[in-house]
Each structure stands twice: as C-alpha cells, then as structure tokens.
C-alpha positions as CSV (number, residue, x, y, z in Angstrom):
1,M,-89.9,37.1,-16.5
2,Q,-91.3,33.7,-17.4
3,F,-92.9,31.1,-15.1
4,F,-93.0,27.4,-14.5
5,E,-94.3,25.2,-11.7
6,N,-92.6,22.7,-9.5
7,D,-93.3,21.2,-6.1
8,G,-96.6,23.1,-6.0
9,L,-95.0,26.4,-6.5
10,K,-95.0,29.0,-9.3
11,L,-91.4,29.9,-10.0
12,A,-90.0,32.8,-12.1
13,Y,-87.0,32.7,-14.4
14,I,-85.2,34.6,-17.2
15,D,-84.0,33.0,-20.4
16,E,-82.0,35.2,-22.7
17,G,-79.4,34.7,-25.5
18,E,-78.3,31.8,-27.6
19,G,-75.5,29.3,-27.3
20,E,-74.3,26.9,-24.5
21,P,-76.7,27.1,-21.6
22,I,-75.6,28.5,-18.2
23,L,-78.0,28.4,-15.3
24,L,-77.6,31.1,-12.6
25,I,-78.7,30.6,-9.0
26,H,-78.8,33.7,-6.8
27,G,-78.0,34.1,-3.2
28,F,-80.1,34.5,0.0
29,A,-82.4,37.6,0.1
30,S,-81.5,38.4,-3.5
31,S,-83.1,37.6,-6.9
32,S,-82.2,37.4,-10.5
33,L,-82.5,41.2,-10.7
34,Y,-80.1,42.0,-7.9
35,N,-77.6,39.2,-8.4
36,W,-77.4,38.9,-12.1
37,I,-79.1,41.7,-14.0
38,Q,-78.0,44.8,-12.1
39,P,-74.3,43.6,-11.7
40,G,-74.2,43.0,-15.5
41,W,-73.9,39.2,-15.6
42,I,-76.9,38.6,-18.0
43,S,-75.5,41.1,-20.5
44,T,-71.9,39.9,-20.1
45,L,-72.8,36.2,-20.6
46,T,-75.3,36.7,-23.5
47,A,-72.8,39.0,-25.2
48,S,-70.2,36.2,-24.8
49,G,-72.4,33.8,-26.7
50,Y,-74.2,31.9,-23.8
51,R,-77.8,31.2,-23.4
52,T,-78.3,32.6,-19.9
53,I,-81.0,31.3,-17.6
54,A,-81.6,32.7,-14.1
55,I,-84.1,31.3,-11.6
56,D,-85.7,33.3,-8.8
57,N,-85.4,30.8,-5.9
58,R,-88.5,30.0,-4.0
59,G,-89.1,32.7,-1.4
60,H,-87.4,35.3,-3.5
61,G,-88.0,37.7,-6.4
62,N,-91.1,37.0,-8.5
63,S,-91.4,33.3,-7.3
64,D,-93.9,32.0,-4.7
65,K,-92.9,32.7,-1.1
66,P,-94.2,30.0,1.3
67,H,-93.7,30.7,5.0
68,D,-93.1,27.0,5.9
69,K,-89.4,26.5,7.0
70,S,-89.4,22.9,5.8
71,V,-89.7,23.8,2.1
72,Y,-86.4,25.6,2.0
73,T,-83.9,22.8,2.1
74,P,-81.1,22.9,-0.5
75,T,-82.4,19.6,-1.9
76,R,-85.8,21.1,-2.7
77,M,-84.3,24.2,-4.2
78,A,-81.9,22.2,-6.3
79,G,-84.9,20.2,-7.4
80,D,-86.4,23.5,-8.6
81,A,-83.3,24.2,-10.7
82,A,-83.4,20.7,-12.2
83,A,-87.1,21.1,-12.9
84,L,-86.3,24.3,-14.8
85,L,-83.8,22.5,-17.0
86,D,-86.5,19.9,-17.6
87,H,-89.0,22.6,-18.5
88,L,-86.6,24.1,-21.0
89,G,-85.5,20.8,-22.4
90,I,-81.9,21.2,-21.4
91,K,-80.0,18.0,-20.6
92,S,-76.8,19.6,-19.2
93,A,-75.7,23.2,-18.4
94,H,-72.9,25.3,-17.0
95,V,-74.1,26.2,-13.5
96,M,-73.1,29.2,-11.4
97,G,-74.4,30.0,-8.0
98,Y,-73.6,32.9,-5.6
99,S,-73.6,32.4,-1.8
100,M,-76.8,30.4,-1.0
101,G,-76.9,29.8,-4.7
102,A,-73.5,28.2,-4.6
103,R,-74.8,25.7,-2.0
104,I,-77.9,25.0,-4.1
105,S,-75.6,24.4,-7.1
106,A,-73.5,21.9,-5.1
107,F,-76.6,20.0,-4.1
108,L,-77.7,20.1,-7.8
109,A,-74.4,18.5,-8.8
110,L,-74.6,15.9,-6.1
111,E,-78.3,14.9,-6.6
112,H,-78.6,15.5,-10.4
113,P,-75.0,15.1,-11.6
114,D,-75.9,14.5,-15.2
115,R,-77.5,18.0,-15.4
116,V,-74.4,19.8,-14.4
117,H,-71.5,20.2,-16.9
118,D,-69.3,22.4,-14.7
119,L,-69.7,24.7,-11.7
120,V,-68.9,28.2,-10.4
121,F,-69.2,28.8,-6.7
122,G,-69.2,32.5,-5.9
123,G,-69.1,34.0,-2.5
124,L,-69.0,30.6,-0.7
125,G,-65.8,28.7,0.0
126,I,-65.0,26.3,2.9
127,G,-68.0,27.7,4.7
128,M,-70.0,25.3,2.6
129,V,-68.5,22.5,4.6
130,E,-67.5,24.1,8.0
131,G,-70.5,26.5,8.3
132,A,-70.7,30.3,7.8
133,G,-71.5,31.4,11.3
134,D,-74.7,31.7,13.3
135,W,-77.6,32.9,11.1
136,S,-80.2,33.0,13.9
137,P,-79.7,36.7,14.4
138,I,-80.4,37.3,10.7
139,A,-83.8,35.6,11.1
140,E,-84.5,37.7,14.2
141,A,-83.5,40.9,12.4
142,L,-85.8,40.1,9.5
143,L,-88.7,39.6,11.8
144,A,-88.0,42.6,14.1
145,D,-90.8,45.1,14.5
146,D,-88.4,48.0,14.8
147,P,-85.4,47.8,12.3
148,D,-83.7,50.7,14.2
149,A,-83.4,48.4,17.3
150,I,-81.4,45.8,15.4
151,T,-77.8,45.7,16.8
152,H,-76.3,42.6,15.1
153,P,-74.3,44.0,12.2
154,R,-75.0,41.2,9.7
155,G,-78.6,41.1,10.7
156,K,-78.9,44.9,10.2
157,M,-77.3,44.5,6.7
158,F,-79.7,41.8,5.6
159,R,-82.7,43.6,7.0
160,M,-81.8,46.8,5.2
161,F,-81.4,44.9,2.0
162,A,-84.7,43.0,2.4
163,D,-86.5,46.3,3.1
164,K,-84.8,47.9,0.0
165,T,-85.9,45.1,-2.2
166,K,-89.4,44.9,-0.7
167,S,-88.9,41.2,0.0
168,D,-91.2,38.9,2.0
169,K,-89.3,39.0,5.3
170,I,-91.3,36.1,6.8
171,A,-90.4,33.9,3.9
172,L,-86.7,34.9,4.1
173,A,-86.6,34.2,7.9
174,A,-88.1,30.8,7.1
175,C,-85.4,30.2,4.4
176,V,-82.3,31.5,6.2
177,I,-81.8,28.7,8.7
178,T,-83.1,25.7,6.7
179,S,-81.1,26.6,3.6
180,K,-77.8,26.6,5.5
181,E,-77.4,22.8,5.4
182,E,-73.7,21.9,5.3
183,I,-72.0,19.5,3.0
184,S,-69.5,17.0,4.3
185,A,-65.9,17.0,2.9
186,E,-66.6,13.5,1.7
187,N,-69.6,14.6,-0.3
188,M,-67.7,17.6,-1.8
189,A,-65.1,15.1,-3.0
190,R,-68.0,13.4,-5.0
191,I,-68.4,16.5,-7.2
192,K,-66.3,15.4,-10.2
193,Q,-67.2,18.3,-12.5
194,P,-64.7,21.1,-13.1
195,T,-65.4,23.7,-10.4
196,L,-64.3,27.3,-10.0
197,V,-64.5,28.7,-6.5
198,A,-64.3,32.5,-6.1
199,V,-64.5,34.5,-2.9
200,G,-63.7,38.1,-2.1
201,T,-60.6,38.8,0.0
202,K,-62.7,40.9,2.3
203,D,-65.6,38.4,2.5
204,D,-66.3,37.5,6.2
205,I,-69.0,35.0,5.3
206,G,-67.8,32.6,2.6
207,G,-64.5,31.2,4.0
208,S,-61.5,30.1,2.0
209,A,-62.0,29.5,-1.7
210,Q,-58.7,27.5,-1.8
211,K,-59.7,25.1,1.0
212,L,-63.0,24.2,-0.7
213,A,-61.4,23.8,-4.1
214,E,-58.9,21.4,-2.6
215,L,-61.7,19.0,-1.6
216,M,-62.8,18.5,-5.2
217,P,-61.0,16.4,-7.9
218,Q,-61.2,19.3,-10.4
219,G,-61.6,22.3,-8.1
220,E,-59.7,25.5,-8.7
221,A,-59.9,28.8,-6.8
222,I,-59.4,32.5,-7.3
223,D,-59.5,35.5,-4.9
224,I,-61.7,38.4,-5.8
225,P,-59.4,41.3,-4.6
226,N,-60.6,43.9,-2.1
227,R,-64.3,42.8,-2.3
228,D,-66.6,41.8,0.5
229,H,-69.6,39.4,0.3
230,M,-72.0,42.0,-1.2
231,L,-69.7,43.6,-3.7
232,A,-67.8,40.7,-5.1
233,V,-70.7,39.4,-7.2
234,G,-70.3,42.0,-10.0
235,D,-66.5,42.4,-9.9
236,K,-64.6,42.6,-13.2
237,V,-61.9,40.1,-12.0
238,F,-64.7,37.6,-11.1
239,K,-66.4,38.1,-14.5
240,E,-63.1,37.6,-16.5
241,A,-62.2,34.5,-14.5
242,V,-65.7,33.0,-15.1
243,L,-65.6,33.6,-18.9
244,E,-62.1,32.1,-19.1
245,F,-63.2,29.1,-17.1
246,L,-66.3,28.6,-19.3
247,K,-64.1,28.7,-22.5
248,R,-61.9,26.0,-21.0
249,N,-64.9,23.8,-20.3
250,P,-67.1,23.9,-23.3
251,I,-70.2,21.8,-23.6
252,T,-69.8,19.4,-26.5
253,V,-72.7,17.4,-27.9
C-alpha cells in the first residue's frame, strides 16, 4: 500500500501495472483487498494492460477512520478519489465502483467530470436513485454489544463481515447512513460518459441495472447471472463484460 493525504486524512491506495489508468472504488465495509485483490480484479486488469489504481475509502482498509458521520458524504469521498488522481498526475481515468463505490463514482463523474473517461457501476442499479432500503439496522448491528443478538438478516451479514475483516465498526456505522445519499434521475442524466451497469440477478440491494442505465445518455446494462450482492463482484461474466467495455472505450491522448 502507498499513502497520500486529503481533507486532513491519510488515505491508502494501490497502484500497479502500466497502460491506461483505471481507478477502482470499493464498496461499504470492504477495502481494496476484499473488493479487488482477493476477487482477482487487480491481476485481471494489470494482465490486460491497464494501470490499476485502487483506493481504500476513508473509514475502510488501511485509510484513516474518523468517527464523525458528517465526513462520509459521497461528495467528500469522491473528492478523495479526485485528489488521488491529482496525486498521481492522472488527468482522466476509467472508473469502476462497486456498491457504495458505484455511488461515489457517480458523484465523481458529476462533480469532477473531466477526470472520468467512462464508468462501471457494479452492484448498484436503480437503487442509486430510488434508494436501497433502510440501512439503520445495519448501523445498529455494527454497534451491537452482542453480535449473537442481531436478528436483522442484512445487519447480521454486514456485522459478520466487519468482524471478519477486523474493521472499525464505529467508523462504518458513521459511514453507512451518510454515504447513502441518493442521486436524482435528472442528475443521472447529466452523466454523459459511457457507463456500464452490472448487477447480480440474485442481488436484493442494488435494484435494476437496466432502469439505471436507461437514465444515462450512454448507459448500458448487463445481468450477472445467479449472483447476489456479495458474490457478484468477482464473477467471470462481470469481468469479461468489463474488459470488453474498456476495449470499446479506450482513452486516447
């Protein structure tokens, strides 16, 4: 891991390979390790000729983990991603985000459009606009004294994952509500870059990939067959679709 500073925080990132740059932004309660290294994305992209950069979002992985809810807006996390591109001297990159990372990627495209050549939204479809359910029970589960007493299925799932990854659960509880800021359909239509939306057919969080793609001038959608929210990220169909999409949208200087 390497480090840079932005907004008073020390943030971690990976930078591997050579070629057109692609910035990867992981999901809630995850990290570069769990979203991109273990599922094989870093090796797949570098082997395909891409300079692969992955940030650990604030509150996650090896980055600083403030406990203040106000610092976890998608705007501020998108600002971290833009600052990383500045730090590396990259003017424009392919950008791929998964789940919360997809939302951050959308904010990056809206607020720093010149930095984003094209986009991949994984694990988050129309839920980006319409909402992806009530996340208050997830925050409660993360802060529960006794994990065995958690009854909310999604809360139990995220608590188990946070315990497995030895995450800062107070930071995650601060992040989970603030980071879920929705984007209006009108603002989604402002995203002019080519955008691939990919959601698992068994995903009960992300919502329809097709409905989100229809809102954007250059949106397209694929289903990741027989995968839920947790398992879709490393799926072979997903990887093949992303590589094909990147080849169709090269960065030309």
